[in-house]
N, C-alpha and C positions, 0 to 999 in steps of 0.2 A: 633649577637655575633660570632666572628671568633674563631674557635677551630682548633687544630692541630691533625691529625690522622696519624697513622702509618699503612702502607699497606705491607703485607707479600705475598710472592709467593714462590712456590717450583720449583726448576730447573728440567729440564728433566732428569738429571743424578740421581735423587732420593735422593739428599743430603738434609740436614736440610733446612727449610724455611729461606729465606733471606728477608731483608727489601728492598722492591723495591723503595719506596720513602716516604716522609712525605708531607702531603698536609694540608694547612691552608685555611679553608673556612667555611661558615655557616654549622651547623650540618645537616640540611636537604639536603645539597649538598653532604657532605661527605658520607652520607648513600647511595647515588645514584652512586658514583664514583667507578669504578673498575680498578685496576692496575694489569698488568701482565708483567712478564719478558719474552722478546722474543729475547734472545741472538742469536737464529738461523738466525736472520735478520741482524746481525752486519756486514756481508760482504757488504750489500747494503747501510749501513749507513756511513761508513768512506770514506773520499776522500783522494786525494794525500796530503802528508805532515801532515796528521792527525793521531793521535793515540788514540784509545778508552781506557778510564780509568774507565768506570762504566758499569753496566748492561744496556742493551737496554730495555726500558720499554714503554708500551703503556697505556695511560690513557683514559678511555671512560666513558660515562654516560649511565647507564642502561636505564634511561628514556629519550628518544631522544627529547621528547616534553618539557622537563624540561628546564627552562631558568636559566642559570648559571650567577650569578652576578660577571662577570669578573671585575678586575683581581683577580686571586687566586694565592697563593704562593705554589710552588712545590720545595722541597729540595731533591736532589738525592745523596745518598752516593757514593763516589768514592775513588779510591786509585791511586795516581800518584807517581810512584817510581822515575821518573826523571823530573826535572824542570830546566828551564834556562830562562835567561832574554830575549831570542828571541822567547819564546813560551808563550801562554796564555791558561788558563783553561776556556772553553766556554761550554755552554749548547746548544746542537744542537736539533732543533725541525723539525720534518718531518711530512708531511701529508700522507694520504693514497696513494698518487701518488709519494711519496718520494721526493717531492719538499721541500728543506730545507731552514732554516734560523737560525741565531745564536743569542743567548742572553748572555749578559755579566752578570755573577752572582753578586747578591747583596753582598753575603758573601760566604766564602769557609770553614770556621772553626766554631766551637761551638758545644756544647752538645745538643742532641735532645733525651730526655728520657735517656735510658741507653747507647745510642750510642755515642761514644766519637771521632769518626773519622771525616774525611773531608766530608762536604756536600755542593754541589753547589745549592744555593737557588736563584730562579728567580720568577718574577711575569709574569704570562702568560695570554694571552687574547683568547686562543683557546686550545682545547685538541688535542692530536695526539701522535706521537712517540718521546720520549725524550731520550737523552743520553748525557754523559759528555765526551768531547774530549779535548786532548791537541793538539793545532794547532799553526802554525806560528803567531806571534804577528802581527796584522794588525794596521797600523798607518794611520790615516786619516787627510788630510789637505785640506783647501779651498784656492785656488789661485785666487785672485781677479785681476782686471785690473792693479793694482799697482805692481803685481808680488809678489814673496815670496821666501825666502831661507828656505828649509826644512832640518832639521837635525834629523837624526834617533835617537830614544832613545835606540835602540839596540847597536849602535856604533856611537859615535859622529863624527867619520871620514867620515861617509857616509852622503852625503848631495846632494840636488838638488837645483840649483839656477834658478828660473823662473824670467826672467827680466820683467820690466813693459811693458805691451802691448802684452805679449805672448798669452793671451786669450782676447777675446772681451767681455766676461762676466765671472762671478765667476764659477770656476770649482772645483769639488771634486776630490782629488787625494788620492789613497790608495797605501800603500807601505808595502811590506813584505820582510824580509831578511832571506835567508837560508845559513848558513855557509858551507864551503867546507873543509872537513878534508884533510890535505896534504898527509896523509898516503894512503887515498883512491886514490888520484891522482897518487901517486907513484906506487900503485899496477896496476891501469889501464894502465899505460904506459908500463908495462911488457907484457900486453895482446895485445897491438897495437904498433908494432915496428915503424910505420910511425909517431906516436905522441910522440916519445921520446924527442923531442925538447921542450915539454911543461914543463916549470920550476915550475910554480905556477899559481894560479888562484885568482881572486877576489871572494867575496861572490856572490851567485846567487841572483839577485834582481828581485822581482816580482813587477811590477808597473801597476796600473790600471788607465787609462785615459779614459774619454768619447770620443768615436770615432767621435762624431759630432763636436768636437772642435779641429781642427788641430793646430799645433804650428805656430804662426805668427813670432816668433823669436826662435833662437836656445836655448835649455836648457842645462846648464852646469851641469855635473854629476861628483862628487868626490867619489872615492872608494879606499879602502885599497887593495894593491896588492904587497906583499913582493916579491922582486926579487929572494930571495932564499927560497926554500921550508922548510928549517930547522929552519928558524926564526919564532918568535912568530907572528901569524897572527890572523885573526878574529875568526877562528875556535876554538882557545884555549882561546881567551879572552871572547867571549860572552857566552861560555859554562861553565865558571868557577864556577857557582853556581850549576851546574848539577853534579850528581853522576858520577865519572870517567867512570864506565861501560857504561853509557848512550851514550857517544860519540864513544865508541869502539864496541858497540853491532853490528853495521852494517859492521864491518870489519872482514874479515876472518883471522885466525891465520897466514896464509902465508903472509898477508900484512906486518906485523911487522917483521917477519923473513927476508923478502926480503929487506925491507927498512934499516934494521940494517946491512945486509951483503953486500949490494950493495952501491957502492960509487956514489953518485949523482954528476953529472957534475956541476961544479961551473961556474957561468956566468962571474964573474970578470968584466973586462972592454971590454968584447967581443962586437965589433962594430956591429955584426950580430944580437944582441938581438933586439927584437921588442915586441910590445904590440898589440894584436888583439882583437877587439870587436866582439862578436857574439850576435845576437838578435833572439827573437822568436816572431812570429805572427801566430796565428792559420789560418788566411785567406791566408797566404803565404806558407802554408804546413809545418810549423814548423821552425826549426833553419836555420839560414843563417849567413854568414860573412858580415860585413859592411866595405868594403875596402875603402870607401870614407871618413870614420871617422878617424881622427888622434887622437890617444891616447897618451897623454904626461905624463911624470913623473913630478909631482909638487915638491916632495921631496922624500926622501928614504921611500919606502913603501906606498906612496900615489900617485894616478894617477887621471887624469881628461880628459874629452872629451866633445864634444858638440853634442847633439841630435837635429835633425831637424824633426823627425817623431816619432810617438808612437811605443813603443815596449812593449809587454806584459811581457817578461822576458829578462834579459841581463846578460852577464858575460864577463870578460876580461881575456885573457890568456897571461901570460908572457912567451915568446918563446926565446930559445937560438939561433934559426936559422929559416929560412923561412920554412913554412909548407903549403902544399896545403890545400885550404879551405875545400875540401871534407873530408879530414882526420880530420880536426878540428870539422866539423859538426858531423862526426861519433863519435869522442871522447866526445863531449859535450852530445850527446844522451846517450852514455854509462855511463857517469858521473851522469847524472840526474837519470837514471834507478838505478844505484848503490846506490844513496842517498835515493831512495824510497824503497830499498830492505834491507833485513836483512839476514845474514848467520845464518841458524838455523839447528837443527837436532832433530830427534825423539828419545825417549828413552822408552823402555818397561821394566816394573819392575813387578815381581811376589810378591804376598803377602806371607810372610815367612811361615805362618801357613797354607796356602792354595794356592798352585801353580796354581789352576784353576782360581783364581781371579787376574786380571792384571790391571795395570794403564799405560796408554799411554800418554806421555806429549810431547809437542813441545815447544822448548825454544831456545833463541839465543845461539849459540855455546859458547860464552864467559861466559854464565851463567850456563853451563851444570854441572860444578863441584858443584855449590851450589844446583842445582836441584837434583842431585844424593844424596847429603848429606841430603837434606830434605826428600827424599824418604826413605832413610835408617832410619831416625828418626821416620818415620811414620810406620815402620815395613814392608817396601817393599825392594826388592833387587833381586839379582841374575841375570843371563844372560838373554838376550844377551847384548852386549855393545851398546852404542848409534849408531844411523845410520850414514851414510856418510853425509857430509854437503851439503846443498842445499840453493838456494836463494828463498826467499819468501817475498811478500809484505804485508803490513798491510791490514788485512781483507780478504786475500786470503784463500780459502778453500782447505783442504787436504782430499782427499777421500781415506779411508783405506779399501782395499779389501782383505779378508782372503782367501788364497788358500792352497792347500795341504790337509793334513789329520786333520787340526784343524780349527774349526770355532768358532764364538763368538756370545754373546748375551748381551744385556744391562739390561734385566730383568730376566735372568735365564730361559726363556721359548722359545722365538723366536730366534732360531739360524739360521745362514746362511745369514744374512744381511750385507750390506756395512755400514760403519760408517764414520763420518766426524769430522774433527777438524778445527776450524777457528783460524788462527794465529792473535794474537794481542800482540805487543811487551811488553806492560805493564800489560797484563792480565794473562799470563802463563796458557793457556788452558790445560785441562786434561780430558781424557776419561777413565771411569772405566767400565770394561767389565768382563764377565765370559766366559772362554774358555773351550772347551772339544773336544775330538777326534771325527772325522766323522765316522771312522770305527775302532772298537776296535781290529779287527784282521789285520789292516793295519800296514805298517812299520814292517813287520814280522822279518826282519833281524836286526832291531835296538832295543836297550834297551829303546827307548822312541818314542813317537809319534812326527811327524815332520810336520811343516806347515810354511807358509810365509805370512807376511803382505806386500802387494804391495801397494805403496803409489803414488797417482796421484795428480797433482795440477790442480784445476778446474779454468779455465779462468773466469774472472768476467762477460764477455759477455755471458757465457753459463748459468749463474744463473738466474732463473726465479723469478721475484718479486712475493712473495706470503706470506701473513702474517701468514698463517696456515701451511707453509711448515715444515716438519720435516727432510727431506733428499732430496737433489738434485739428481735426476736420471741423471747420466752422463755417456754416452758411450764414453770411452776414445779412442782417436785416436792418442795419443802421448805416448812416452815412459815414464815409471814411473820415479819419481825423486829419489826414494830410495826404499830399501826393508829391512824388519826386519825379521830375522829367528825366528821361534817360536818352542818351545819344551815343551812337557809334559811328566812326568814320567809315565810309564805304570802301570796299576793296578796289584797288587799282587793277583794272583788267588789262593785262599785257597781251597784245596780239602780235604774234610773230609773222611777219610778212616776208616774202622773197625780196632780196636787196633791190631788184629792178622795180618793185612796186611800192617802195617806201614813199610816203607822202612828205614832200619837202616844201616848206613855205618859200615862195619866191617874192613875197611882199616885203620891200625894203623897210616900210614903216613898221611892220610887225617886228622885224628883227631889231630895228632901232629901239622900239618900245621895250622889248625884252631886255636889251642891253642896258638901257637907262634905268629900268626898274631894279635890276640887279645892283647897279651902282648905287642907287638911292637907298636900297635896303641895307647895303653894307655901311653906308654913311650913318644912317639912323640907328643901326644896331649898337653903335658905340655907347649910346646913352639910352637905357631902357625907358626912362621917363618920357623922352621924346617920342619913342615908338608908341607908347600908350596914349600920348596926347594926339598923335596922328590917327590912331584907330578910333579915338573918341570923336575926332573932327570929321572923319569921312562918314558919309551917310550910309552906314552899314548896320544890319540887324545885329543885336547882341549875340544871338544864337550862332550867326555866321562867324563872328570873332572868336567865340568860345570853341567852335569846331576847328578852326584853323590852328588855335593854340593846342588843342588836343592832338591834332595830327602830327605836329612837330614840336613837342613840349620842350626839347632841349636845343633847338636851333632857331635862335631869334632872327637871323638873317632870312631863313626860309619862311618864317611866319610873316615877316614884313613884306617879303616879295609876293607871297601868295595873297596877302591882304590887298596889296596894290593892284595885282592882276585881276582879282575878283572885282575890285572897284572899277577898274578900266573897262572890263567886259560888260559890266552892268549898265554902262552909259550908252545913250544913242550914238549912232555913227557920226551924226552932224555936230556933236559936242566938241568944243575946243578943249580937249583934254589937257594939253600942256599948260595952258593958261589957268585952268581950274585947279590942277595939281599944284602949280606955283602959289596960287592963292591959299591953299590949305597949308603949304609949307611956311608961308609968311605968318599965318594964323598961329602956328605953334612956335614962332620965334626963330625960324631958320630961313631968313631972307637970303643968306649966302647960298644955300642949296637951291632956292628958287631961281636966283640969277644964273647959277651954274647949269641948272636944268634948261633954262631958256637958251643959253649959249650952245649947249650940246645939241638941242633940238634944231635950232636954226642952222647950225653948221654941220648937221648930220655926223656928229662926233661919236664914234663907238668907244666904249670903255675897254673892249677887247680888241687886239690888233687885227683879228681876222674879220674881213668884210662879209656882208650878207651874201654877196654873189659867190664868194669862195665857198661858203657853207652849202649853198644850193648846188654847186657843181661837184660836190664831193661824191 
C-alpha cells in the first residue's frame, strides 16, 4: 500500500519548520526515510542559466541495508516568481559527488494536505540531493540519414535544416535558446568604445551535437536578428509570459537612463553594414569569429548561414561598420557574463522595537523598493540606506565580515563570527542577526556605537564541497564589493543618587528652553512633513538625524524634541538662539510658530503651569 508522508525540517536561521518534501511509498519505507534541508549547499547545486526556486533537500534511508522498492514519488514545494516559454521547471538530482541529472516533473500544481502551492512531483529510482530549478528549455531532436528541419518551440523563426546524408547514422541533437535584451547590448557598448558598431544581436543558441559525428554536408541555420535595436526582437517576444521585472532584474538603472538619453545610430541603407557569426567551442579555448561563414539576410529581421562544423554556442552580430574580431570576442564574453549576472544590493534594517535585532537582505536592485516596503510591513526599518550596486551571479556567496565596534550573533550567544548569504534571484535570501557593541566605552566622542559590515564575494572555485558545512572559511585577497555602515544607540546609564545629592538645575533660562522646545515639538508633530523640513533646515549631520530616529522610532514628539535640544546644545553660548530658531521656522512656512516663540520667550511664558523655581525647590 502506497502512502504519502510530509517531512518537516527547521532552517538554520531558527525560523518555523518548513515542509521539505512529500514522499509516496510503502509505510515501512516512509518510516526509514530522513529528509533534511541543506540550503547551505545551494552554491554547488545551480549551474549557468539556472535559477533555484526551492529548498535544497537531501533524502536518505536510515537503514542502509533496507531494500527500497523503486520507483517512489517525491514532491518538492517551490515558488517560481518568473516564468517564460523559453524556461522549464525541472527537478535536479545530485549524488554525493555532485554529479547531476534532471527529471521532468509529472505535475507542478495541486493540493497536498493543507499546502496549496506549487509542487514538482517526480518518480525517482535513487536517493540523493534534490532541488527544483528554472532552466533554459531543452529541445531534443533525432536527425536520421534522411535529414530533418528543426523548428524551435521557443520561436518558430529559429530553425536548423539538416539535409539528407548529413549524418551516416541517427544522431540526437539538443537545442537551447537564450534571448539577449537589447538594453543590455546598448549598455555594454558604452563600456567598450571599440564595439560601438554593434547594432543588435541574434539570440544566443546552445547546440549539442555528438562530436563523433562530423557534418557530411553543411547545415543551414535560420535566426532572427533585427537590424535596428529598437525594433521588437526575440527578447521581448519569448518573454511575454514572464513578469516584466524578470527581464529587467539583470539590468542596472543606468542601462535605461543611457538608452533613453542616447541617440542610437540608425543603419539605414549603410553599405558598410555587415553580419558576423561568432562561435564557441571549449576545445578551442572559447569564443572565436568565423570569417569564412557568410551570413545573409533572408528578409527583414531574419538571417541565415551554413555551418560545416560543430559549435557548442553561436551568436550573430549586426554591425554598422567593420570591427576587429578581437573586439567582438571581448564583447561577446562581456555579454555572456552580463546575462549570467544580476545587479543587486544589500539592505540592513533594524527591528523597530529592538535596534539590536537586524535583518540583512540581498535582492535585485530593481526589486529594492518592494523589499523595503515588505520590511516596513514586518516592523523593520531605519538606517542605513541600501548598499551600492554590485554584480552577482546565481548561487554566488557573499561573506559578511563585521568590523569596528559592533559584532553579530545568529543565536544571541556566539558573537564575532563571519556570516554568509547565498544569492538566488527567485529566493530573496535574508539573514537575521543580533548585534551589540564590542566595547561599551568605545566611540567615546559619538552619541552612538559605530561599526561596518564589509562584504566580499566568494569565487565558486574557493568553495569546498561539504555536506556538513555551515560556513566557508575564506581568506579574502580581493577588495570588498560593498560596505554597510552600522550604528547602535548607546545605553543610558542611570545613576541612583541619594535624594539630598540630586542635581537640580536652577537656571531659569534652561527650564524655559526645555519647556519651549517641548511645546514646539508637540506643535510640529501634527504634520510629519513639517518635522522633516525642519530637520533638513537645521545644520545637523545626517547620521545624527538617523540616530535620533532610531532611538525613538515610534515617538515623533520625542524625535523632534531631541533634535531641537541637540541643535541648541551644539551652538555657542553667545548665539541668539530664539532669533535663529524663529528664522528656521519661517523658512519651513511656520511664521505663526515663530511669532508665538518670540512672545513666549520675551514674556517668559511656560507651557506647563509649574514654574522653574517650584521645580528646583522640590
